[in-house]
N, C-alpha and C positions, 0 to 999 in steps of 0.2 A: 145582615139579618134585621128584620123589622121587629119593633117592640109590640107586645100585645097587652092590653089592659083588662084586668079582671073586674067584675062588678064590685062596687064599694061595699055591698052587704055580704060579700063572700067570706069575710073574716069571722071565724067562729070562736077563736080562743087565742089569747096571748099568754105564754108561759115562759118566763125568763127571756132568753134570746130567741125563742121559737114563736113563729106566727103560723096558726093553723087556718087553712082556707078550704072552703068547699071547692071541689074540682069541677070547673066548668070549661077548662081549656086543656089541650094536650101540651104538656111541658116536659122538659128533659131533666134528668138527674144532674145536679150541679149547675143548672142554668142560672145565669146572673139575674138578679131581681132588684128593682128599685121600689122602696116602700116609702110613700109619702103619708105621714101621719096627719091626724087632725090638727096638729100644731103647725103644719106647713113645712116641717123639716123633712128632707129626703134622705133616706138611709139606704145603704147598700146591703144586699143580702144574696143568698143563693138557695136553690132548691135542695133540701136535705133528704126528703122522702116523698115518694109519690105512690098512691094506691088508687083504687077505682073511684074512691069518693073524696079523699083528702089530699091536699098538698101541704107539706110542712116546709116553711121557709126559715132558714137561719138568718137572723138580722145581725149585721156586723157592727152594731152600735147599741146604745141603751134603748130599750123599748118603751120607756116612759114617754107618754104623749101619743102612743099608738093605741087608739081606741078601736072597739069593735065596729063602730060606725064612723063614716067619714074618712076611712083609710083607703088610699088608692095604691094598688100593687101592679107594677108594670114588669112583665117578663120580657127580657131582652133577646131571647132566642139564641144565645151563645153562652159559653161558660165564662166565669170570671177571668179577666185577662190583665196582664201587667205590661205597661208600655215601657220599653227599654231602648237604650241608645248608647252611643259612645261616652256620654257624659255621666254614666251611672256610678263610676268610681268616685270616691271622696264625697259621697252623699249619705245622708241619714234619712231613713224612712220610718214610718210607724209600721204596725203589724200588718197593714193592708196596702202597703206600697205607696202611701202618700208622703210627699216630701215634708220633713219637719225641721230641717236645718236652717230655715229662713231664706234659702236660695230660690232661684227660679225653678219651675217645673222642668223635668227631664225633656229634652228635645227627642220625642219618640221617633224611632226608626222602624221598630217592629212592635207588634202586639202578640204576646205569647200567652197561651193558656197556663194558668197557675198549676194545673194538675200535670203538666208536662206531657210528653209523648213517650209511650213505652219503647224501650230499646229492644229490637229483635235480638234474640240470643245469638244468632249467627253473625250479627253486626258487632257484638261485644268483643273487645280485645282484653286479654288478661292484664290485670294491673301489674305494673313493674316500675322500676326507677325509684330511688330514694328521695324522700322529702324530709328535710331537716326541721326540727321544731325548737331546738335549743334546750330540750329536757333530756338529760342523760338516760333516765330510765326508759324513755321512748326511743331516742336515736340509737343508743348503743345496745339496749337489751330487747326492745320490742319495736323495731323500726317500722315507721309508717311509709307505705308505698303509694305512689300516685295512682288514683283510681280505686283505692281501698276505702272501706267504711270501718272505722276503729273507734268504738265508743269509750268514754271515760266514765267509770262507775265511781261516784262520790257519795257523800253522806251529808246530812245537815250540819252546817258549821265548819265543814272542811273547805280548804281554799281553792275550790274549783274555779271560781270567778277569777281569782288572781292568776291561776294557771292558764285559763282561757285567754286572758289579755296578754300574758307573756308569750304564748304560742303565736297569737296574732301579730305581735310586735316583732318576733324574732324568727318565725318560720322563713325558710328560704330554699331556693334551688341553687344549683351550681351557677357561678357568676355568668357563664355564657347564656343562661336562660333566665336571668333575674328579671328582665324586663317583661317576661311573659307570665309572671306570677301575680295572682290576685287573691284576696281574702273576701269571703262573704261571712259576716258575723251576725247571728240572730240571737238577741236576748228575748226569751219567751217567758212571759208572765213574771217579769222581774220587778222589784220595788223601784220607786223613783230614784232612791240613792244609788242603787246598783246600776240603773240605766245611765245616770250621770257619771258614775265611775267608769263604765265602759267607754262612753264618749270622750270623757276627759283624758283617760289614759291613752286612748287611741290617737287623740290629737297631740298629746304631749310627746309620744314616742315617734310620731310621724307616720305610723302605720295606717292612719285613715286615708292617706293619699292613694293607697293601693287597695282600699277596702270599701265594700258596700255594707253599711250598718243598718240593721233592722232592730227596732226597739218596741216590743210589745209589753205594756205595763201591766202590773198585777191588777190595776183598777180598770183595765179594758175588759170588754165582754169576753166570755169564754168562746163565743163563736169566732171572734178575731184571733184568739189564741190558736185555734185549729188551722187558720190560714197563714199565720206568720211563717212557719217553715216552708210552706208551699210558695209563697212569694220569694223567700230567700233562695230557694232552690231554682226557681225560674230565673232569677238574676244570675245565679251561678251557671245554669245551662247556657244562657245567652253568652256569658263571658267565655265559657269553655268551648262550646260547640259552634258558636257563630264568630267569636273573635279569636279563637285559637289559644286562649290562655290556660295555664295550669292553675286551677282554682281549689283552694282549701275552704270548706264550709265548716264553721264552728257554730253549733247550736246549743244554747244553754238557757233553760233547763228543760229537757224532754219530759221530765216527770210532770212539770206544769202542763205540758201539752196533753199528757195522758189523763191528768186529773180533769182537764176541760172536756176531754172526750167522754169520760165517765159522767160528768155533769150533764152534758148535752144528751147523751144516751138515756139517762134517767128521765130527763124532761120529755123525751119522745115516748116514754113508757116501754122501752125495750127490756127484754129479759136479761138480767145481769149474769155475768160469769164469775170467775175467780175474783174475790175481794170487791165485787161490785163493778168491775170493769166490763165493758161489752165484749162479747165473744169474738167480735171481728177486730179486736185491737191488734192482733198479730198481723193481719192482712193490711190494716190501716198503716201501721208502722212500716210495713214492707213497701208501701207505695211511696214512702219518703226515703228510706234507706237505699232502696234499689235504684234511685236516681243517680247514685254515684257510679263512676266507671269511666271506661275509655271506649270510644267508638272507632272501629276500624276505618282508616282513611282520613280521620280528622286529627289535627295536631293537639287539640286541647284535652285536658283531663279534669275530672271532678272527683275530689277526695273529700270524704266526710269525717269529722271528728265530733259526733254528738256527745253531749255531756248530760248525765242524769244523776239525780240524787236517789239513793236506795232508801226507801222508807225503813226506819229502824235498822239501818245498815244491813238489811237482809238481801243478800245476793240472789236468793231464791224467790224474791217478790216478783209478781207478774211482769213488772216493767223491765227490770234488768234481765229477767229470765227470757222473755220473748225477744228483747233486743239482742241478746247473745246468740239466739238461734239464727237471726237474720244477718248479723254482722260477722266480720272476720277477725274475731278476737275481742279483747277488752283490756283497758288499763284501769287498775283498781287502786283507789286511795285508801289509806289505812289510818284509823283514828288514833291508834297507839303511837305511831310515828309522829303524827301531828301534835299529840300531847307532849312529846319529847322535844318539840321545837324543830323537827326535821322538815325541811322544805326542798322540793315538793315531796309530800308524804306518800310516795308510790310503793305499794306492796308488790314486790317483784314476782314472788313465786306464783300467785294466781293470775298474774297479768300475762297476756299472750297476744302476739301478732302472727296470725296464721300465714300471712303473705310476706313475712320478713325476708324469707330466702330469695324472693323474687326482686328485692330491691337493694341487696347488699352484695359485697364481694368485689372481686377484681373488675375494674372498669366502671364500677358504680360508687362504691365507698372505699374499701380497703381490702386487700386479699386476706388479711387476718381477722377481719371484723367478726365473721361467724364463729371462728374458733375462740376468740376472746370472749364473746358473749356467752358461749356455751360453758367455758371454764369458769367465768364469774358466777353463772347460774348454779353450776354444780358445787362450787366452793361455798356459796351462800347457803345452799340447801344443807350441806355438811355442817355449816356453822349453826344452823337452826337445830340440827340433831344434837350438836354439842351443848346448846343452851338447855335443851330438855334434859339431857344427862346431867348437866351441872345443877339443875334444880333438884335433882334426886340425891346425888352423891357429893355435891359441892364442887367448886372449881378446883380445890386441892386434890380431889379424887380423880381428876381428868389426866389423861396422858399429856405429854408435852405437845404432841401434834394436835390433839383436841383443843388445848389451850390456845395454840396458834390460830386455829380456825375460829375459836370464840372471839379472839382479838380481831380477826379479819371481818367477822360479821358486824361488829360495831363500826369498824372503819368503812365497810361497804355502805352501811346506812347513813352515816354522818358525812362522808367525804366523797363517795362515788355517786350514789343515788341522790344524796342531799347536797345541794349547792345553791347558794344564795343568788348567784347571777347566772344568766343564760350561758350555755357553753356551745362551742362548735363541736362537731363530731370528733375532730382531731383532739380537742381538749378532753372530751369524754373518754376517748380511747387511751390517752395518756394517763388519765386518772385511774382507769381500769388496770393498765399494766403496772402502775405504781403500787396499787393495792395488792396485786398478786405477788409482789416481791416480799410480802410478809409471810408467805407460805413456803414450806419445803418444796423444792423442785420435784422431788420424787412423788409428790401428791398431785401434781398438775397433769392429770391423765388426758385432758382434752386438747393439749397443745403438742405440736410436733417438736422434735429436738431443734430444728432450725428456728422455729418461732421462739423457743426458750432462749436459744443462743442470741437471737437478734434483739429481743425485747427485755429479757430478764437476766442477762449475764451480769453477775454481781459477785465479787469475791467474798462478800459477807454471807451469802446464802449457801447453805450446804444442803446435802440431800438427806439430812437426818429425819 
């Protein structure tokens, strides 16, 4: 495609990251643009809005030095693209796909549009097969399945960054497929110290060798923030659907992405919707989350674990609310568990993985995995009821069985869900069986007699 230059006097307004031009050319939505300011610096951008008279360009850098006169705008006739190749792993990029680790540029083998290509519904294959994260509350209770999109709902001050790094370092496939596993990690709108923490911990753990790391800083423009997950997902699509790898994409923090979307929308003068976010935020998020999945006939998979912080811990806020509609469940962090020093502070009861059943069981994890998870969930729900009752009548007023469930609830939080070091699924299941030994066998209604005999046979346990 050839580039086209617009007249230098066509710029009518500069507002934040947006450049407003009189329309004198036919251009396409999301078309790549080069903006050369009066300071002689060339900046990358893309067409954000087009109408009969005005073209709005998102500039992916600071617009200081871009004046109304003397600015040259060149339309490239194609969307923004990311140059990818075999050497993309073990590299660090900024939010717009530029190498920032001091190494040589990527030897490009392909140029892919950052907006991806839509997957035909008939070409999609249902997500299946277990993906281990090292977190018991996920692996045992809300298993992640290859091709799934499972967000983590956090809050300000909770350790979601630590959890993200831990998952990146410890996520794994079965040993026979370990060489085909890769991570794409995107830090979106993060402070400098957080970006340094991500890179340092990934290097220390050795996870960077199998990772493509994107770092968009809080000081970068909001327009860059909107493109960071798109560059990251383009890298993931290349690894999954061109190189045949099983890719886990971790994106933190999607709330920063949505805040940038609101900022750019306001700069365009668009009519706001709930809490000032644009009415199209649902469809915009869907263009990102729906890039996860499996394609029939291709060996690779793309799994997403987006992380977002709920403003004021409100799960009904538009960001988690809309994300929950698009994705297949959620992992919820709890502030009370965090205050009590429990890590990871996962609140199990509102957490859910809708595709868990497609990734666990005989031939995938363990034949008793589903039954154990169901029994732990039921027992913990009973423990929560016992806590409420105890707050009314006191622990002395509880029955012996209720006191046992109360004791189990504390153990479940501190020793089953809570664990300082990453666990294999086998270790997580062992911790779960050990915890159930505190309960009367007669109360374990989700387990078969054979499962009780195999895992819980203990002469000290009675059916009282």
